[in-house]
DSSP file (Angstrom, degrees, kcal/mol; ACC not computed):
  #  RESIDUE AA STRUCTURE BP1 BP2  ACC     N-H-->O    O-->H-N    N-H-->O    O-->H-N    TCO  KAPPA ALPHA  PHI   PSI    X-CA   Y-CA   Z-CA
    1    1 A M              0   0    0      0, 0.0     3,-0.1     0, 0.0     2,-0.0   0.000 360.0 360.0 360.0 132.1    0.0    0.0    0.1
    2    2 A N        -     0   0    0      1,-0.1     2,-0.2     0, 0.0     0, 0.0  -0.307 360.0 -87.3 -70.9 156.0    1.2    3.5   -0.9
    3    3 A R        -     0   0    0      1,-0.1     2,-0.8    -2,-0.0    -1,-0.1  -0.515  37.9-121.6 -73.9 139.1    1.4    6.1    1.6
    4    4 A I        +     0   0    0     -2,-0.2    -1,-0.1     1,-0.2     3,-0.0  -0.729  38.6 164.6 -82.7 112.6   -1.7    8.1    2.2
    5    5 A E        +     0   0    0     -2,-0.8     2,-0.3     1,-0.0    -1,-0.2   0.586  58.0  10.4-105.6 -16.8   -1.0   11.8    1.7
    6    6 A N  S  > S-     0   0    0      1,-0.1     4,-1.8     0, 0.0     5,-0.1  -0.897  82.9 -86.3-150.3-175.6   -4.4   13.4    1.3
    7    7 A Y  H  > S+     0   0    0     -2,-0.3     4,-2.3     1,-0.2     3,-0.4   0.958 120.3  55.5 -57.4 -58.2   -8.2   13.0    1.7
    8    8 A D  H  > S+     0   0    0      1,-0.3     4,-2.4     2,-0.2    -1,-0.2   0.845 108.0  50.4 -50.1 -41.5   -8.7   11.5   -1.8
    9    9 A D  H  > S+     0   0    0      2,-0.2     4,-2.5     1,-0.2    -1,-0.3   0.905 109.9  49.4 -59.8 -42.1   -6.1    8.9   -1.0
   10   10 A L  H  X S+     0   0    0     -4,-1.8     4,-1.9    -3,-0.4    -2,-0.2   0.871 112.1  48.1 -65.1 -39.6   -7.8    8.0    2.2
   11   11 A V  H  X S+     0   0    0     -4,-2.3     4,-2.7     2,-0.2     5,-0.2   0.924 111.5  50.8 -60.7 -46.4  -11.3    7.8    0.5
   12   12 A A  H  X S+     0   0    0     -4,-2.4     4,-1.3     1,-0.2    -2,-0.2   0.874 112.3  46.5 -72.6 -37.5   -9.8    5.6   -2.3
   13   13 A H  H  X S+     0   0    0     -4,-2.5     4,-2.5     2,-0.2    -1,-0.2   0.874 109.5  53.7 -68.6 -35.8   -8.2    3.2    0.3
   14   14 A R  H  X S+     0   0    0     -4,-1.9     4,-3.0     1,-0.2    -2,-0.2   0.972 110.8  47.5 -55.6 -53.0  -11.5    3.1    2.3
   15   15 A L  H  X S+     0   0    0     -4,-2.7     4,-1.7     1,-0.2    -1,-0.2   0.811 109.7  51.4 -59.3 -29.0  -13.3    2.0   -0.9
   16   16 A H  H  X S+     0   0    0     -4,-1.3     4,-2.7    -5,-0.2     5,-0.2   0.949 111.3  49.8 -76.9 -43.6  -10.6   -0.6   -1.7
   17   17 A L  H  X S+     0   0    0     -4,-2.5     4,-2.0     1,-0.2    -2,-0.2   0.922 110.9  48.3 -57.5 -42.2  -11.0   -2.1    1.8
   18   18 A E  H  X S+     0   0    0     -4,-3.0     4,-1.8     2,-0.2    -1,-0.2   0.874 110.3  50.5 -68.8 -35.5  -14.7   -2.2    1.6
   19   19 A A  H  X S+     0   0    0     -4,-1.7     4,-2.0     2,-0.2    -2,-0.2   0.887 112.4  48.1 -57.7 -48.9  -14.6   -3.9   -1.7
   20   20 A N  H  X S+     0   0    0     -4,-2.7     4,-1.6     2,-0.2    -2,-0.2   0.829 108.9  53.7 -58.7 -35.3  -12.2   -6.4   -0.3
   21   21 A L  H  X S+     0   0    0     -4,-2.0     4,-2.3    -5,-0.2    -2,-0.2   0.879 109.3  48.4 -71.5 -40.7  -14.4   -6.9    2.7
   22   22 A R  H  X S+     0   0    0     -4,-1.8     4,-2.7     2,-0.2     5,-0.2   0.910 110.3  51.1 -65.4 -39.8  -17.4   -7.7    0.5
   23   23 A Q  H  X S+     0   0    0     -4,-2.0     4,-1.5     2,-0.2    -1,-0.2   0.852 110.9  47.4 -63.5 -37.8  -15.4  -10.1   -1.5
   24   24 A Q  H  X S+     0   0    0     -4,-1.6     4,-3.0     2,-0.2     5,-0.2   0.900 111.1  53.1 -70.5 -46.6  -14.2  -11.9    1.6
   25   25 A K  H  X S+     0   0    0     -4,-2.3     4,-2.3     1,-0.2     5,-0.2   0.957 111.3  46.6 -52.5 -55.9  -17.9  -11.9    2.9
   26   26 A A  H  X S+     0   0    0     -4,-2.7     4,-2.0     1,-0.2    -1,-0.2   0.865 110.7  51.6 -56.6 -37.7  -19.1  -13.6   -0.3
   27   27 A Y  H  X S+     0   0    0     -4,-1.5     4,-2.3    -5,-0.2    -1,-0.2   0.939 113.3  43.6 -61.1 -53.9  -16.4  -16.0   -0.3
   28   28 A L  H  X S+     0   0    0     -4,-3.0     4,-2.5     1,-0.2    -2,-0.2   0.836 110.7  54.4 -66.3 -33.0  -17.2  -17.1    3.2
   29   29 A N  H  X S+     0   0    0     -4,-2.3     4,-2.2    -5,-0.2    -1,-0.2   0.876 107.7  52.6 -64.0 -40.1  -20.9  -17.2    2.6
   30   30 A N  H  X S+     0   0    0     -4,-2.0     4,-1.9    -5,-0.2    -2,-0.2   0.917 109.1  48.6 -63.6 -46.2  -20.2  -19.5   -0.2
   31   31 A K  H  X S+     0   0    0     -4,-2.3     4,-2.2     1,-0.2    -2,-0.2   0.932 112.3  48.2 -58.4 -48.8  -18.2  -21.8    1.9
   32   32 A V  H  X S+     0   0    0     -4,-2.5     4,-2.1     1,-0.2    -1,-0.2   0.833 108.8  53.2 -59.8 -38.5  -20.8  -21.9    4.6
   33   33 A G  H  X S+     0   0    0     -4,-2.2     4,-2.5     1,-0.2    -1,-0.2   0.891 109.8  49.0 -64.1 -41.7  -23.5  -22.6    2.1
   34   34 A K  H  X S+     0   0    0     -4,-1.9     4,-1.6     1,-0.2    -2,-0.2   0.900 111.7  47.7 -74.6 -33.6  -21.5  -25.5    0.7
   35   35 A I  H  X S+     0   0    0     -4,-2.2     4,-1.5     2,-0.2    -1,-0.2   0.838 110.0  53.5 -68.8 -33.1  -20.9  -27.0    4.3
   36   36 A K  H  X S+     0   0    0     -4,-2.1     4,-1.1     2,-0.2     3,-0.3   0.946 109.0  51.3 -59.3 -49.4  -24.7  -26.5    5.1
   37   37 A E  H  < S+     0   0    0     -4,-2.5     3,-0.3     1,-0.2    -2,-0.2   0.860 111.5  44.7 -58.0 -39.6  -25.4  -28.5    1.9
   38   38 A K  H  < S+     0   0    0     -4,-1.6     4,-0.3     1,-0.2    -1,-0.2   0.714 115.3  48.3 -83.6 -18.8  -23.1  -31.4    2.9
   39   39 A L  H  X S+     0   0    0     -4,-1.5     4,-2.5    -3,-0.3     5,-0.2   0.569  82.4  96.2 -88.8  -7.9  -24.4  -31.4    6.5
   40   40 A E  H  X S+     0   0    0     -4,-1.1     4,-1.9    -3,-0.3     5,-0.2   0.901  81.0  53.8 -50.5 -51.0  -28.2  -31.4    5.4
   41   41 A P  H >> S+     0   0    0      0, 0.0     4,-2.1     0, 0.0     3,-0.5   0.937 110.2  49.5 -53.6 -46.0  -28.4  -35.5    5.7
   42   42 A I  H 3> S+     0   0    0     -4,-0.3     4,-2.4     1,-0.3    -2,-0.2   0.894 109.1  49.1 -72.2 -35.9  -27.1  -35.2    9.3
   43   43 A T  H 3X S+     0   0    0     -4,-2.5     4,-1.9     2,-0.2    -1,-0.3   0.794 108.4  53.7 -66.5 -23.8  -29.5  -32.6   10.3
   44   44 A K  H <X S+     0   0    0     -4,-1.9     4,-2.5    -3,-0.5    -2,-0.2   0.904 111.1  47.3 -70.2 -41.5  -32.4  -34.5    8.9
   45   45 A V  H  X S+     0   0    0     -4,-2.1     4,-1.7    -5,-0.2    -2,-0.2   0.881 111.4  49.9 -65.4 -39.4  -31.3  -37.4   10.9
   46   46 A V  H  X S+     0   0    0     -4,-2.4     4,-1.8    -5,-0.2     5,-0.2   0.918 110.9  48.7 -63.9 -45.6  -30.9  -35.4   14.0
   47   47 A S  H  X S+     0   0    0     -4,-1.9     4,-2.8     1,-0.2    -2,-0.2   0.880 106.0  60.1 -59.9 -41.3  -34.4  -33.8   13.6
   48   48 A F  H  < S+     0   0    0     -4,-2.5    -1,-0.2     1,-0.2    -2,-0.2   0.945 110.2  39.0 -53.6 -46.7  -35.7  -37.3   13.1
   49   49 A F  H  < S+     0   0    0     -4,-1.7    -1,-0.2     1,-0.2    -2,-0.2   0.755 121.2  44.6 -77.7 -23.3  -34.6  -38.4   16.5
   50   50 A N  H  < S+     0   0    0     -4,-1.8    -1,-0.2    -5,-0.1    -2,-0.2   0.622 101.9  81.2 -94.0 -21.0  -35.4  -35.2   18.2
   51   51 A G  S  < S-     0   0    0     -4,-2.8    -3,-0.0    -5,-0.2     2,-0.0  -0.089  85.2 -81.1 -81.8-173.1  -38.8  -34.6   16.7
   52   52 A E     >  -     0   0    0      1,-0.1     4,-2.1     4,-0.0     5,-0.2  -0.226  44.0-100.4 -75.2 168.9  -42.3  -35.9   17.4
   53   53 A K  H  > S+     0   0    0      1,-0.2     4,-2.2     2,-0.2     5,-0.1   0.872 122.5  52.1 -55.2 -40.9  -43.7  -39.2   16.3
   54   54 A K  H  > S+     0   0    0      2,-0.2     4,-2.1     1,-0.2    -1,-0.2   0.857 108.3  48.5 -62.6 -41.2  -45.6  -37.5   13.5
   55   55 A S  H  > S+     0   0    0      2,-0.2     4,-2.0     1,-0.2    -1,-0.2   0.848 110.2  53.5 -71.5 -30.9  -42.5  -35.8   12.1
   56   56 A R  H  X S+     0   0    0     -4,-2.1     4,-2.6     2,-0.2     5,-0.2   0.962 110.2  47.6 -66.6 -47.3  -40.5  -39.1   12.2
   57   57 A T  H  X S+     0   0    0     -4,-2.2     4,-2.6     1,-0.2     5,-0.2   0.950 112.0  49.9 -55.7 -46.7  -43.3  -40.8   10.2
   58   58 A K  H  X S+     0   0    0     -4,-2.1     4,-1.8     1,-0.2    -1,-0.2   0.898 111.1  49.5 -60.9 -41.4  -43.3  -38.0    7.7
   59   59 A L  H  X S+     0   0    0     -4,-2.0     4,-2.0     1,-0.2    -1,-0.2   0.850 109.0  51.6 -64.3 -40.6  -39.6  -38.2    7.3
   60   60 A L  H  X S+     0   0    0     -4,-2.6     4,-0.9     1,-0.2    -1,-0.2   0.861 112.5  45.7 -63.6 -38.9  -39.6  -41.8    6.8
   61   61 A L  H  < S+     0   0    0     -4,-2.6     3,-0.2    -5,-0.2    -2,-0.2   0.869 109.9  54.3 -71.4 -35.3  -42.2  -41.5    4.1
   62   62 A E  H  < S+     0   0    0     -4,-1.8    -2,-0.2    -5,-0.2    -1,-0.2   0.894 105.3  53.8 -69.1 -39.2  -40.3  -38.6    2.4
   63   63 A T  H  < S-     0   0    0     -4,-2.0    -1,-0.2    -5,-0.1    -2,-0.2   0.753 100.0-135.6 -72.7 -24.1  -37.1  -40.6    2.1
   64   64 A G  S  < S+     0   0    0     -4,-0.9     2,-0.4    -3,-0.2    -1,-0.1   0.070  78.6  58.5  96.3 -32.2  -38.8  -43.5    0.4
   65   65 A S  S    S-     0   0    0     -5,-0.1    -2,-0.1     4,-0.0    -3,-0.0  -0.996  87.8-107.2-135.8 142.2  -37.1  -46.2    2.4
   66   66 A S     >  -     0   0    0     -2,-0.4     4,-1.9     1,-0.2     5,-0.1  -0.294  10.9-145.1 -69.1 146.2  -37.1  -46.9    6.1
   67   67 A L  H  > S+     0   0    0      2,-0.2     4,-2.6     1,-0.2     5,-0.2   0.801 103.3  57.2 -76.4 -28.1  -34.2  -46.2    8.0
   68   68 A L  H  > S+     0   0    0      2,-0.2     4,-2.9     1,-0.2     5,-0.2   0.890 107.3  50.6 -70.3 -34.3  -34.9  -49.2   10.2
   69   69 A K  H  > S+     0   0    0      2,-0.2     4,-2.8     1,-0.2     5,-0.2   0.956 111.0  49.3 -61.2 -50.1  -34.9  -51.5    7.0
   70   70 A I  H  X S+     0   0    0     -4,-1.9     4,-2.4     1,-0.2    -2,-0.2   0.931 114.0  44.6 -53.1 -48.0  -31.6  -50.0    5.9
   71   71 A G  H  X S+     0   0    0     -4,-2.6     4,-2.5     1,-0.2    -1,-0.2   0.905 113.0  49.8 -67.6 -43.2  -30.1  -50.6    9.4
   72   72 A S  H  X S+     0   0    0     -4,-2.9     4,-2.4     2,-0.2     5,-0.2   0.904 111.0  49.8 -63.9 -38.9  -31.5  -54.2    9.7
   73   73 A S  H  X S+     0   0    0     -4,-2.8     4,-2.6    -5,-0.2    -2,-0.2   0.959 112.8  47.1 -62.0 -44.1  -30.2  -55.1    6.2
   74   74 A A  H  X S+     0   0    0     -4,-2.4     4,-2.2    -5,-0.2    -2,-0.2   0.865 111.3  50.6 -67.2 -32.9  -26.9  -53.8    7.1
   75   75 A G  H  X S+     0   0    0     -4,-2.5     4,-2.3     2,-0.2     5,-0.2   0.885 111.1  49.1 -62.5 -39.4  -26.9  -55.6   10.5
   76   76 A I  H  X S+     0   0    0     -4,-2.4     4,-3.1    -5,-0.2     5,-0.3   0.964 109.8  52.3 -67.1 -49.7  -27.8  -58.9    8.8
   77   77 A D  H  X S+     0   0    0     -4,-2.6     4,-1.5    -5,-0.2    -2,-0.2   0.930 111.9  45.0 -43.8 -57.7  -25.0  -58.4    6.3
   78   78 A L  H  X S+     0   0    0     -4,-2.2     4,-1.0     1,-0.2    -1,-0.2   0.878 115.8  46.1 -63.5 -41.3  -22.4  -57.8    9.0
   79   79 A L  H  X S+     0   0    0     -4,-2.3     4,-1.8     1,-0.2     3,-0.4   0.964 116.6  43.1 -66.2 -52.9  -23.6  -60.8   11.2
   80   80 A L  H  X S+     0   0    0     -4,-3.1     4,-2.0    -5,-0.2    -1,-0.2   0.703  98.4  71.8 -72.2 -17.9  -23.9  -63.2    8.4
   81   81 A Q  H  < S+     0   0    0     -4,-1.5    -1,-0.2    -5,-0.3    -2,-0.2   0.972 111.8  31.4 -67.1 -45.3  -20.6  -62.2    6.7
   82   82 A K  H >< S+     0   0    0     -4,-1.0     3,-1.2    -3,-0.4     4,-0.3   0.907 121.1  50.0 -78.1 -41.5  -18.6  -63.9    9.7
   83   83 A K  H 3< S+     0   0    0     -4,-1.8     3,-0.3     1,-0.2    -1,-0.2   0.823 112.9  44.2 -65.2 -29.1  -21.1  -66.7   10.5
   84   84 A L  T 3< S+     0   0    0     -4,-2.0     3,-0.4    -5,-0.2    -1,-0.2   0.006  77.7 114.4-113.5  30.5  -21.5  -68.0    7.0
   85   85 A A  S <  S+     0   0    0     -3,-1.2    -1,-0.2     1,-0.2    -2,-0.1   0.930  90.1  28.5 -64.3 -42.1  -17.7  -67.9    6.1
   86   86 A K  S    S+     0   0    0     -3,-0.3    -1,-0.2    -4,-0.3    -2,-0.1   0.251  98.6 113.5-105.9  17.4  -17.5  -71.8    5.8
   87   87 A A  S    S-     0   0    0     -3,-0.4     2,-0.1     1,-0.1    -3,-0.0  -0.313  74.8 -92.2 -81.5 165.2  -21.2  -72.4    4.7
   88   88 A G     >  -     0   0    0      1,-0.1     4,-2.2    -2,-0.1     5,-0.2  -0.334  35.5-104.7 -77.7 165.3  -22.0  -73.7    1.4
   89   89 A W  H  > S+     0   0    0      1,-0.2     4,-1.4     2,-0.2     5,-0.1   0.789 118.8  52.6 -67.4 -34.7  -22.8  -71.4   -1.6
   90   90 A L  H  > S+     0   0    0      2,-0.2     4,-3.0     1,-0.2     3,-0.5   0.964 109.8  48.5 -64.0 -52.8  -26.6  -72.1   -1.5
   91   91 A T  H  > S+     0   0    0      1,-0.3     4,-2.0     2,-0.2    -2,-0.2   0.899 109.0  53.1 -54.7 -43.5  -26.7  -71.2    2.2
   92   92 A K  H  < S+     0   0    0     -4,-2.2    -1,-0.3     1,-0.2    -2,-0.2   0.834 115.6  41.4 -66.6 -29.4  -24.8  -68.0    1.5
   93   93 A L  H  X S+     0   0    0     -4,-1.4     4,-0.7    -3,-0.5    -2,-0.2   0.893 122.2  34.7 -84.3 -38.6  -27.3  -67.0   -1.3
   94   94 A V  H  X S+     0   0    0     -4,-3.0     4,-2.7     2,-0.1     5,-0.3   0.901 107.9  59.2 -86.7 -40.2  -30.6  -67.9    0.3
   95   95 A L  H  X S+     0   0    0     -4,-2.0     4,-2.4    -5,-0.4     5,-0.2   0.928 107.1  46.7 -64.5 -46.6  -30.3  -67.2    4.1
   96   96 A P  H  > S+     0   0    0      0, 0.0     4,-2.4     0, 0.0    -1,-0.2   0.856 111.8  51.5 -54.2 -38.4  -29.5  -63.5    3.8
   97   97 A F  H  X S+     0   0    0     -4,-0.7     4,-2.1     2,-0.2    -2,-0.2   0.870 111.9  46.8 -60.4 -44.9  -32.3  -63.1    1.3
   98   98 A V  H  X S+     0   0    0     -4,-2.7     4,-2.2     2,-0.2     5,-0.2   0.895 114.9  47.5 -77.3 -35.6  -34.8  -64.8    3.7
   99   99 A L  H  X S+     0   0    0     -4,-2.4     4,-2.5    -5,-0.3     5,-0.2   0.924 110.5  48.3 -69.0 -44.1  -33.6  -62.8    6.7
  100  100 A R  H  X S+     0   0    0     -4,-2.4     4,-3.0    -5,-0.2     5,-0.2   0.921 111.9  52.0 -58.6 -43.7  -33.7  -59.6    5.1
  101  101 A F  H  X S+     0   0    0     -4,-2.1     4,-2.4     2,-0.2    -2,-0.2   0.950 112.3  45.5 -52.3 -55.2  -37.2  -60.4    3.9
  102  102 A A  H  X S+     0   0    0     -4,-2.2     4,-2.3     1,-0.2    -1,-0.2   0.890 111.5  52.4 -56.3 -44.4  -38.3  -61.3    7.4
  103  103 A A  H  X S+     0   0    0     -4,-2.5     4,-2.5     2,-0.2    -1,-0.2   0.946 110.1  47.7 -64.9 -48.6  -36.7  -58.2    8.9
  104  104 A A  H  X S+     0   0    0     -4,-3.0     4,-2.8     1,-0.2    -2,-0.2   0.896 111.1  50.6 -58.2 -39.3  -38.5  -55.9    6.4
  105  105 A K  H  X S+     0   0    0     -4,-2.4     4,-1.9    -5,-0.2    -1,-0.2   0.886 111.2  49.6 -67.7 -38.8  -41.8  -57.5    7.1
  106  106 A T  H  X S+     0   0    0     -4,-2.3     4,-2.2     2,-0.2    -2,-0.2   0.886 111.3  47.6 -62.2 -42.0  -41.2  -57.1   10.7
  107  107 A V  H  X S+     0   0    0     -4,-2.5     4,-2.7     2,-0.2     5,-0.3   0.958 108.5  55.0 -62.7 -51.7  -40.4  -53.5   10.4
  108  108 A D  H  X S+     0   0    0     -4,-2.8     4,-2.2     1,-0.2    -2,-0.2   0.916 109.6  48.4 -49.4 -47.9  -43.4  -52.9    8.1
  109  109 A K  H  X S+     0   0    0     -4,-1.9     4,-1.1     1,-0.2    -1,-0.2   0.920 112.5  47.6 -65.9 -40.4  -45.6  -54.3   11.0
  110  110 A V  H  X S+     0   0    0     -4,-2.2     4,-0.9     2,-0.2     3,-0.3   0.922 111.7  50.7 -59.1 -47.2  -44.0  -52.2   13.6
  111  111 A E  H  < S+     0   0    0     -4,-2.7    -2,-0.2     1,-0.2    -1,-0.2   0.789 108.4  52.1 -64.9 -35.9  -44.3  -49.1   11.5
  112  112 A H  H  < S+     0   0    0     -4,-2.2    -1,-0.2    -5,-0.3    -2,-0.2   0.703 103.4  57.5 -73.6 -21.2  -48.0  -49.7   10.8
  113  113 A R  H  <        0   0    0     -4,-1.1    -1,-0.2    -3,-0.3    -2,-0.2   0.779 360.0 360.0 -78.3 -23.3  -48.8  -50.0   14.4
  114  114 A T     <        0   0    0     -4,-0.9    -1,-0.2    -3,-0.1    -2,-0.2   0.479 360.0 360.0 -86.7 360.0  -47.5  -46.6   15.3
């Protein structure tokens, strides 16, 4: 920065600093917006667990697939992966399918009762 020698230089420097401040604010707002977009799924899950029963049901219907079904399917996969390591190919193919189907039906029954 050059030395400020008169009032016009001071005004020009002030305008320069204000423009720089606007540019930095726009940059930060853009970054915060991107972070909010990335955190949106987490905020939905948090609001799901903090909200009332009606809002939970609404969230489950909006997402299209039940979080309980996804969790039960993942749990079945994790449990059977170790337990069926030495099983035959037919058992490895059929048993996870049957257990996922049973878990999905059970979750459906539980969701319809509430």
